[in-house]
N, C-alpha and C positions, 0 to 999 in steps of 0.2 A: 504383644500389645495388651493394653488394659481396657476393660469395658468402659472406663470413664475418660479415655484419651480422645474421644471423638463425640460429636453431637449425638444425642439420643432422640429418636423420632417416635418410637412406639413402645408401649408397655402392655403386656398381657399376662394374665394369671391363668394357669391351667394345670390340672392334675397335681396340685400342690407346689408347682414350680413357678418361678417368675421368669419371663422372657423380655428382653430388651432389643429393640431394633435400632441399630446405629449405622454410622458411615462405614464402620468396619465389619458389618454383617450382623448376625444374630448371636446373642449371648443368652445363656441359661443359668439360673440360680436354683439348683435342685435343693430340696429340703435338707438341711444339715450339712451342706457342702459350700464350696466357693464358686464364684462366677467362672464360667468356662465358655469359650467361643464354640458355637455349634458348627461341627465340621460338615462338609458336603457341598452340594451344588450352590448354595448361597453364602458360603463362608466368607468371601471377600466382596460381596455385593451390598451396597447400601440398602438396609431394610427400613422402609418408610412407614409401614403399617402392619398390624398383626390382628388376627381374629381367631377365636376358638369356637368350634362348633362340636360339642361333645369331646371326642378324642381327637378330632381333626384340627390341625393348626394351619392357618393360612398366613403367608408372608407376602406383603406387597413390597416389591423392590423397584429399583430404578430400571429393571430389565423385564418386568412383568409380574404375574401372580404365580406363586408357588404353593404347593400343598404337601403336608406331611400327614399321612393317613392314620398313623398310630404313634404313641409315645416311643421315642427311640428309632423310629422308622427313617427312611431316607426321604430327601426332598426331591420333588419333580415339578416341572412347570404344569399348570393346569392344562387341560386339553383344548381350551378355547383359543384358537388362533387369533381371534380378535383382540386378545389381551397380550399376546406375545410382543415383547419389546417395549411395552408402554410403561410409563412411570405410574405405579399404583400408589396413590396418595392415601387412600383409606379403604377399608373393607368392613362390611357389616354382614355377619351371618344372621339372616332373618329368623327369629325364633318362631315366627308364625307359619312357616312352611318348610318342609323337609327339603334340604338341598338348596334353599334360597340364599343367594348372595347379592349384595349391592357392592359395586366397585367404583371408586372415584379415580379417574385417570386424567391426563392432560387433554384427552379427546372428549371427556364428559363422563356421565354416570352410566354405568353398564348394569344390566340385570342378568343373573344366571339362575336357572331353575334346577340345575343338575350338578351342583357343587363345582362349577367352573368348567365343566366339559364343553359347554357352549356359552356364549354370551352375546348380548345385543345392547345397543344404545337404548336407554329406557324411554326416551321421548324425542320429539322433533326439536325440542330445546334441550340440547345435551348437557348444558351447564359445565363447560370445559374448565372453569376456574375453581371448581369444587375441591376443597381440601379436607372437609369433614362431613361424614354422613351419620345420621342418628335415626335408628328405627324406633318408632314411638309405641303407642298403646294398643294398636290394632293392625291387622294385615294391611299393607299398602300405605301406611301413614309414616312419612319420612320427612326429615329435615336435611337440607343440603346447605353447607356454609362455604362461601368462597367469595364471589363478587357480590356479596350480600347474603341475606338469609332467605331461603326458599322452602316452601312446604308443599308436599304432595299428599293427597288423601286417596289417590287412585293407583298406587304402585308405580309412581314415577312417570306416568303418562303425561300429566299436566302438572306444572309448578306455579305456585302463587307466591309473589314476592312478599316477604315479611319486613322488608327494609324501607318501605314507603314512609317518608317523613323523617328518616334518620339522616344525620348530617354527613356521614362518611364512614369508611370501613372500620374506623376505630369504634363506631357505635353499633356495628352489625353483629351483635351477640344475641343469639336466640335464647329465649328463656321460656320455659314451659312449666 
């Protein structure tokens, strides 16, 4: 198979390489080389989202959240049973706290404080239609895009709609 034979869902840059998440798994473009399918646990699994946190690469798949702890290392599911088997639509490694992750799934937005070893729904309003997360300018300041645009200033505990007055989903683009 070729990297461009199926839809591409995610793009991430890390350690000089380019990574693409596709319906056919994860692909890597090392510096000075050609595209190659990444072998291992997620080789044939649709990869919907990617995030780098230093040397750590996370892959959100149709079957849960996976982690590769070092370049060239093997892939393993994160320890959080709460994320096992879920469709992981987006991942944000929060730069404001060590080990902090935000994960958007079909059940809602999850928060992890330990690189995915455990996870919990971030709020009583889980925002299950979220497809994109953005960590903003300070700890706990997030945007969630899905069934509208939502903002949290308290680490996902409460969400305020930014979509009020917009006519429909085609207008729900958050700009900051």
